[in-house]
N, C-alpha and C positions, 0 to 999 in steps of 0.2 A: 645577624651573620653578614660577614662579609661577601658580596655578590661576585667578585671577581678574586679568587685566590691568587697569590703570587706564584709565578712559575719560572721565571727569568730573572737573573740578576744584571743589571748594568751599574758598574761601577766607575765613578769618575774621580779620578786623582787628581787633587789640585783645585784650589778655589779660585783660578784666574777668570779672565773675562770672558773668555768663551764660554766656560762651564757655566758662569752666570746667566748667560743667555739662554742656554740650554735648559737651566732651570725653570727660568721664566717662562719658556714655552712650554715645558712641560706642567707648569702650574695652569696653563690656558688650556693646554690639549693633551691631558694624559694619555698613557696607552693603557687599558687594563691588561691585567696579567703580568705587566713588567714592573719590577721594582726598582726605584733608583738610590744609589747610594753615593754620596759625596764624603771623600775623605780629605782632610785638611788640616795641617797642624795648626791654622790661625782660625779664629772664629770670625774675624771680619775680613773681607776681602778688599784689598785697597783699590782704588780708582786712579791710576797712576797719573791721568791728566790734570788731577786736582793737586797732585803733590807740592808743585810748587806753590800753589796759592795756600796750601797749608802752611809751607815755612814762611810765607810771607805774610801770615795771620789772617788772609782772608776766609779761610774754612777751619772749622774744627777739626779734630781727629774722627769724631763719629760723622760729619757730614761728607767726607770724602770716603767713606767706607761702606761696604755692603754687608749687612747682617747677614750671614751664611746659615746659621740655625733658622733663621727666620724665613730665609727665602727656600730652604729645604722644607720646612713645614707647608708653605704656601703649595710647594710643588708635590706634596705628599711623599718626599723621599726622606730617607733618613741621614742624620750627620753624623760621621764618627771624626772625632778630633784626634789625629794620630800624624805620624811622618812616615810615609813610604821610602823603602829603602831598597828593594828589590822586586823584579818580576820574575815570575816562572810562566813562561808562555805555554810551554807544553802541557802543563798540568793546571792552566788557568788560576793562578795564585798570585796575589800582592802580598810581599812581606811588608809587615808594619813594626816599627821600633817599639818593642816592650809590649807586644801583644801577638796572639795567634794570628796566621795569615788569615786573608778575606779571599773566598774565593768568587769568580765572577763568569758571566757567560758573555758578555761584551766589556771590554775596558776602553775608558779615554783618557788621555794624560794631558793635562793642562798646568803643569808643574812650574811655568815661567821661567825665568832667567835671573843673574845675579850679576853684578859688575864683576869683571874679571879679576882674579887675586893672583895674576902672574907676576906682579911685581915684587921685587924682593922687599919684606919688611911690610906687607900689605896688610897683616894683622894689626899693626900699629894704626890703621885707619880705618873709617866707619863706613861700610859702603851704604847707599841709600835705599837698597833691598835688603833684606824685607822691610817694608814701611813702618810696622811696627815697633822695630827695634829702632830704626833711624828716629822716629818721632820721640821715643824715650831719651836718647842721646840729643837731640836738637833741644827739647824742653830744659834737660839739664845744662846743657852749654849756655843756654840764654840766662838761666838762673847764676850761673857761674860767672857769667860776664858781669851781670848787675851787682854781685855780692864784691866781687874782686876788681877794684878800679885800677886796672893795669892794661896796656895795649895787648892786643890779641890778633895774630894773623893767621888766616885760615885759606888752607889750600884746596881747592876743588879740582881733582885731576880727572879729565876727560872732557873736550872741549865738542861734543856732539850738542844736539838740541836739549838734552835733558841736563848736561853740565852747564850750559848757557843759562838755561831755565833756574837752576839751583843757586849759582853764584848770584843772579840778579835778585832771587827772592831773599837769598841772605843778606844782600847788601842792603835791600830795603827793609828787612825786620829790623837790622841792627845798626840803623842809621841815626844821626843826631836827632834831636836832644838826648834821647833816652840813654844812649851809650857813649854821647860825648865824643864821638868821631874816633874812639879808642881802637875800632876794629878795621882791620884791612883784609879784603878779599882778593885772593889770587887765583884766576883761572888759568889751569896750566893744560894745553894742548899739544899733542905729538905732531899734529899735522900743520900746514900752513893756513888753510881754509877754515874759517871756523864760522858756523858748523858745517861740517861736511854733508854733502847731499842738497844744500840749498842754493837757490839761483843766487847771482851776483848782487842783485838788489836787495835781496832779504839779506844776505850777508853783510851789506854795508848798513841797514837799518838796524840789525841786531848789534853790530860794533857801536853804533851811535847809542844805542840804549845802554850798552855795557859802561861806555864811558861817561854817560850822564849819571849813571850810580856809582861811578869811581871805582868799578871793577878792573883790577890791574890784569891785563891778559898776556901770557906768555905762550907766544907761537912757536911750533917747531922745537918743542921742548918735551923730548922723549924721558920720562921718568924711568930711572933705573932702579931706585932704591930709595924707600922710606924709612928714615930713622925718627929718633924722638926731638931731633932738632929742627928737622926740615927734610926736604926732599933733592936727592941728586939725579942729575941728568946722565944720558950715556956717553954724553961728550965731557963728564967730569964738572959741569957747572953744579953749583948749590944754591938753593932757594931757602931761606929760612922760614920756617912756618911752626906754628904751635899746634894745631889741628889740620888733619887731613880727612876730606870727605872723598870717596870714591865713587864716580859717575862713569868709569870705562865702559868698554863695549862688553856685549852681553856674553857671561858664560853659563854653559848647560850646568844643571846639577850633576855632581860627579857620580851618582850611583846610577845613572842611565848608561854608563859605560859597562855594567855587568847585568843590562837587562835583557840580552839576547835579541835586541831589536837593531835593525840597521841604522847607523849613525854618520852623520856628516863630519868633514873635518874638524869641526869646532864641538863635537860630542853632541850635537841636537839630533833629534830623531826625524830619520827622512820618511814623508809621507808622500803619497801619490796625490793626484787632482781630487781625489775623494777623501782626503784627510785620512787615508788608512795606511798602516804601516806594512812591513812584510809579513806581520802576522793576520791574519784575516780577521780576527776579533778583537784586533787593538787597533784604536785611533788615536790621533794626536793632535793637537791643535794650540794656538797661540804662540808665546815665544820659545815654547819647548818644540814645535816643529819647525822642519826644514823642508819645505815644498819641493819636489822633484820636479822639474830640472832646474828651475829656476829659483832660489830661495828668495824669500822676502824679508824687506827690512823689518826689526822687531819693533811693533809699534802696536798701540792699544786698537787704533783704527783697524788693522787688519785682524786682531784677535777677535774683536766684536763681529766682523764681518763674517769670521770662520766659524762663529757660534751657530748662525742661521743652518749653515751646511751640515753642522756636527749634528744639530738636532734631529734634521731630516734623514741624514745617514745612519743615525743608531736605530731610529724606528724601522726605515727601509731594512736595515740588517735582520731585525727580529721577524718582521713581516714578509721578508723574502722579495721586497719590491726593488726595483732600479734605483741605484744610489745616484746623487746629485754631483756634478762637478761643482768643486771651487773654482770660480773665475775673480781672481783679486782684481781690484781696481788699481790701477798703476799711478792715477793721480788723485791725491788727496788734498783738500783745502788743509794746509798745517798751519795750525794756531800755535804760538810760541809766546808763553806768558813772560812779560818783563817787569816783574816785582811788583811795582805799585799800579795796579788796574789799568795796565797798558799791555797790549798783545801786538804782535807782528804776523801777519797773515801771509802766506805764500802758496801760489799754486800756478803751474803752467808758465814757470818762468817771471810772474808778476808778483808784486809784494806791496804791502802797505802797513802802516803803524798807526796805533791809536787808541784812545779810550774806548771808542765805541765797538773796535774790534774785540777787546777784553769782555764788553759787557755782552756780545754775542757768544763768546765762548763761555763765559760764566752761566748765561741761560741755558746754554746747551748742555754743558756738564751738569748742572742741577736738575735737569729735566731727566738725563741718563739714570744718575743715583735714585731720583725720585721713583722711576718705575718699578723699582724693586721693593720700595717701600709701600708703595699703594695695593701690593699683591694681597689678596685675601687670605688670612691665615688660619680661617676657621677649617675644621676638619672636612675634606672632601664627601660629599654624600654619592655613594656609588649608585649610579642609576640602573634599574635593571635593564640589562640588554635584550633586543629582541632576539629571537631564534636566527633569523637571517644575519644580522651583526655578528653572532656568535660563530655561524658557521662561516661568513666570510674572513674573520680573523683566523679561523681554524685551517681554512683553506691555503692561507698565506703563509703557513707553517710555523706560527708561534706556538702553537699548543702540540706540535707533532711529538716532540721530545716527551713530553710528560702529561700527555692528553689522559692517561689513564688516572692520574691523579685526581683530576676535577671531574670526571665523568659520573662517578658514582653518587649515591645518595647519602647524605650523613646519617650515622648510626650514633647509637647511644651504649651506654654500658662499656665493656671493654673493649668492643670493636669499634669505639670512638677514639681510642688511643693509637698514637703512631706506633709505627711497627718497632718490634723490639729490636730488631738489627740496628734500627737507628739510635736508639738508646745506647746500646752496647758498643756502637762505633763510637758515639760522643764519649760514653765513658773510658774506652780503650785509649783514646788519643789525648787523655788529660795529662796533666804533668802528673810525675810518680809521687805516691803519697805513702806514708809508713807511720805507723803508730803501735806503741807497745800495750795499748788498751784495746786495741780492735784485733779480735782474733778471726773474725771471717767477716767479709763484707759484700760486695757486689757479686762475687761468684757463689753466693747461697741464697736461701729465700727469705731470710733474714740477718741482721747485722747482728754479731754476738761480741759484746763488750765485757773485758774483765776490769774489775774495778779495783785499785790499789787497797790495801789493807788500810782501816781508818777513814776513808775518803767518803764523804759525801757525794752523791749523783744529783745534779742539778738539771732540769730539763726546760726549754723554752721553745716558743713555736712564734713565727712571725712570717706573713706572706705580704708581697707587695705587688701592686700594677705597676707598670714599667713608667717610671717617670721620664726615660730618655729614650731615643730611637734606637741607641746602640745597644745592642745584647750584651756584648762582653762588659761594657760599663756598667749596664744595669744589673749584670751578675755579680758584680765588684759592690755594689752598693747594697743590694739584698743581702749578700752575705755580712758584711759589716752592721747592717742593722738588725740583724737577728743576733749576731755575737755580741752586741751591746748590751744585751739584758744580762748575759753572763759576766761581762765586765762590769757590770753595775752592782753585782754580788760579790765581785773579787773573786771570781772563779776561773779556772782553766778550761777553756774549751778541748774537748777530745774527739768528737764525731758529731757530724750532721747527716742529716736525711732530707734531700730535696723533693719537692712535689712542684714540678713545671708544668703550667699551661700554654700550649703554643697554638698560635692561630693557624687555621686551616691553610695548608699551602701545598706545593708539590714535594715531595719527599726528599727530593736534592736541598731545595731551600729549607724545609724543617730540620734537616741534619745541620746544615750549616749554621743555623740560628740556635740550635741546641749546643753545638760544640762550643760555639762562642760564649753563650751563656754561662755554662758549666766551666769553662777554662776560665772566665772573670771570677766566677764564684770561689773556685778552686783556689787560685791565686790569693785571695785574702784567707782563706781558711789556712791554706799552707803558712802562710806568714804567722798565723797563731797556734802551730803545730796541731791542727784540726782537721780530721779526716773526712772526707765523703765518702760517706759507707752504703750508700744507695740511693735510691728515690723511684718517683713514677712520674710518667707522663701522661698529659692528656690533651684534648683538643677544647679549644674555648674560642671565644670572640675576640681575646687580646693577650698579649703577653703577659704572664704572671710567674713568679718565682715564690715559692714558699719554703721555707727551711725550718726544721726542727734540729736545735742544736742542743748538745750532751755536753755537760761540764763537771768538773770534779772540784772538791775544795776539802781542805781541813775545816772542822768545825768552829775552830777558834779565828779563822781567818775571813770568815764571811762578813760581809757589810750588808746591813737591811735599811730599807728607806725610811723606815717610822723610829729610828733611834735617835731622832735630832735632840738637842740639848739647848736649855737657855744660855744665852753667852756665846754661843756659835755664830761662826761668819758663812753666810752660802756664799759659794762660790762655782761660777759656771764657765765650762770649757770652752763652749763655741759660740759663735754669735747667732742670733736669732733672726729668722726670715724666709726661711726656706720654702714653707707652705705658700706665702704671698707671692714669692718671685717665681714658683712654677705655676702657679694659678694665672699670673700674668703672661708666661710663655704659652700657656693653653690658649690664650686669647691674642697672641701675637704682640703683645705689649711690653714685654721683657727685654732687654738688651743684652746681647752675646756675651759682654764682657761682666755683666752681672751674675748669669747662669755660670760662666766659666769660674767665677770666685767662689760662688756657692758649691759648685761640684768638688772644688779643691778643698773646701771644709769638710763635705759631708764625706770624702774619701780618707779623712783621717781618723785613724784608729782610735777608739777610745781606751784600748787596753792600758798604754802607757799611763794615761791619766789616772785611771784606777789604781796603779801601783803607787802614784805618788801621792794619793789621797790616804791610801793604807799606810804609807809611810809616816805620814803627817797627822796621823791619830783620828782620822775623820770617824765622827760618829755615825753618820748616815750618808747614803749614797743612791742615787738612782738616775736613769737616763730620761732625757726629754724626748717624747716622740709625739704621739698623735694628740694627747691633751694640751701640750703647749706647756709653757713654764709655769703659768699660774695653776693649770690642773695638777702637775706633777709636785709641784710645792705643798697644795692643798693634801696630797696624798703624805707628802713626809710630816706635814702636821696632824695628821690622823684626822681628818675631816671626815665625818661620817653623816652623809647625808641618806636622803632615801633612795639616792642613787648615786652611780660613780661620779667622781669630779669630772666637769665637762660635760655631763648630760644634764637632762631636764630634771626640775624640781630640786635644784641644788640649794635654793634659798632656804629650803628646811632644815639644811644640814646642822649638825653641833659638833663640838669638839671631843675628841676621846682625852685630850689634855688641855691645860690651860696655856700651851704655847702660841703665840702669834709672831709675825715676822714682819720686819722693814724691809721693802723692797725697793731699791735706789733705782727706779728709773731711768735717770739719767747716766747711770753707770752700766746701763745693759749693752753687752757688745751685740751691734747689729750689721747684717751683712749689706753692701751697698747696694743701692736701690729698692731696700726693703721698705723703707720709710715711703719712698715715692710709690711705690704700687699700692702699699696699705692705704695710704691717703686719698688714693683714686677708686677705692674700693673693690681692688683686684685681689680676692681673698679666696681661700680654699673652701671646699664643700664642708670641711669640716668646723670651718671658723664658727659659722653660726651656731652649732651645736655647743662648741667651747666657750661661748660668751656668756652662758649661765653661771661660769664661776665668777664673773664680775661681781656677784651678789656676796663674795667673801671679802671684797673690798671695803675698810673704813671709810675713805674719802672718795668714793667713785666720782661724785660730783665736780670735784676739782679737777679730775683728769679726763673728764668725758670727751673733750676736744682735742686732747694731747695726741700726737702721731705715735706715741710709744704704746697707747693703749692697746689698739689691735693686735700689736706683737707680743703682748704677754700671752695670748690664747693661740698664737699661731701654731699650727700642726707642724711638727719638724719629723723628717724623714732624716737618718744617719744624724740626730741631733748629738749634741754634747751631753755632759754629765754635771749633776748639780748635786754638789757636797754641802754637808754641814761639818765645819772644821773648827776645833776651838781656835779663840781669837789669837792666842799666843802663838800658834803656829800657822796663821793666815798668811803672813808676809812670805815666810820661807815656801810655802805651798805654792804661791802664785809665782814667785821667782822660778822654782824648779819646774812648773807647768810652762812657762815661758821658753825656759833653756831646753826642753823637751820637744817644742815646736808647736805647743798650744799658744800661740802668741795672743788669741785674743781673750785667754783666761782673764777673770776679773771677781774681784768681791762685788756681788750684786744684791747683797741684803744682810741682815742680821737677825738671829732668833732671840727672842725676848718674852717673858711673862708678863711684862709691864707696858702699859701705854708709852708709845714712842713719842707723844707729843703732848702739850698741855691740855689739849681739848679732853672733853670727856670721851672715856673709853666707851664704846659702845655695846662692850659684851664680846662673849666668846663667838658669837654666830659670825662676826666679822673678823677674822683671825690677821688680815693681811693690811698693812698700811703702806701707801706709795709716797715714797720720800722723795724730794728732790736733791738732796746732799747725799754723797756717798762717803761721809765721813764715819766709816764704821768704826775707826780706832777711838773717836769721842764717845760713840755708843757703848762701845766695849767696857771703857773706864767707867762711864755713867752706870751701867749695869752691875759692874763690880763694887762700885762704892754703895749702890743702894742695898746690893745683897748682903754685903760684909755690915 
């Protein structure tokens, strides 16, 4: 049981430098009873000091980024990938795009800034932030330059330190001989001093480095308009350029204007010396904050320094301890990257340039990003607190508001369930639901369903442990996973009942989590015209959601998993690897982008694919879940062992039919990172159990060392559909799946009664042959000729 239930919510909005420091320090010194949540639209936080090095080719994209979900796991925090777009300070809520509001007890903003787009036509330019978008643009631009052997002129608008670094990095990356001197770099600056804020000696050294890299500098050139052919100044001058990059002065996120917080003249949030806004429960730091009365320059150094103060003050606010003043350092050693492993250093009016300074900066930057990668991501074990420590915490006020929720002794039976008012409140706040089949739902002791005449009732249950820390996202995944069993039989979902297990927590936090969880589930249920007709809640060690779903279907429209026919093609709609990726994530070994791509696939409904299979005369259909692709394929082939496919003693199994299958291992769609994780033994707990299905492989020895093998039995959550489709319809079926958004759909096998190679067929006890070639059309022709 969790030793310290959560009863306060700290929400961090934005994955900037200050919040990265807060999470790092929280990982080292967590505060029992406080729950930390990071909300960010990106899964990776860019360390801006390394951006010029990335453009120049010194760093990869991953080297200059902090893996935010991994950092959250190390800190015991939740990660929610979402965009904030409004704050309600009076009701302690943050509005998130496309999902329900998030409630908080303390809020911190570190949402950064982007280059100003006040210039007319700025939509034709690419801003340097967000870094993820700029990185994709830069990679595409380099490929275009290499492919098209024509001159290209690039304009960098903004002559601050960032603009100078970007221009020199681009000049170095696109220099001869690779690009044959076809690229011109123009640095356009509205002022005369370049860059502003630097001493005279530093400006001279930077000008010398710009000249060395052949960057053409345009001073006192105020850009008034950007067009397809170039840029116009406010004095009527025209500079022809083909591409424009924006590195102008920082602009605040527009949504802050409606936040109800006090802002400065540029739209940034005003904070006092404690980094606190005009609302006592809301803090701000980094580029989004404007210190009163003397705003600071927008820089990574100030944002990092504010992280220490912010961490202390968030804890102190909960403990009712004195806050700490942020005392900015007015003089930093500024290191400006000069493209090719050179740097200019400036401090206190002095300056120097050279390779040694770049090596110093490189070591310092790499050391900074490494401190986040070396944090332990194993689950934190709560240590029993001494009575004195517990009393000290309570005395400082953190438990005062919710002390009743943690003082009692846990009970069993119905007394262990969260209060009925919590469930009723969550159900009342859900999106509106309507169904002609549901006569009575949550307003009665049991749901009353009216079946249409001539329809069959189908029922299926599934229960999941939360694979993600975001309860709303978990609700969506659990609903799709449960509905998939109905889709696999081509049935229409109509109603669902939920069984929720909630970790022990304060009533306020329990209500918040339940609301988010059910809202996510209802979102997916509503998409498929399915109504949540009721449910039950209980307390447990971890968050779980079970759904019993009911569906209806005409008898003639049903698809069964065991009706496969010889000569059919096997089509899989989603890539494999979900089990191994989440196993790696649990050990802190998965990359955030891998998990992001996996979740995008998992959130894709199987409903449309099921309809396409039905239209293309599929003979059999099933969904790929816990037994993995091989286990569920054996079900389709009617393997009858002494136990279920994927469990023990499968080697004694027999065919119920004479059908076999060639499985095209090289045609299997795989998620990015799945092979990497599987090769390193980062496998799901179910994987070992599923490996007993290997006994069904004819040529296991030939594939024993291949990276594809473990993924054949990788358990899938929200996996795809596997269909047996006549070969004559396979091409059209795959084309339709791709057009409907199932872009990974592929023919992965072929059903046959006969041996698929010239080697002796070893008998029906080994029905599956792993093939290296996915030429299913040749197999179809061969099978047709043999049968005829």
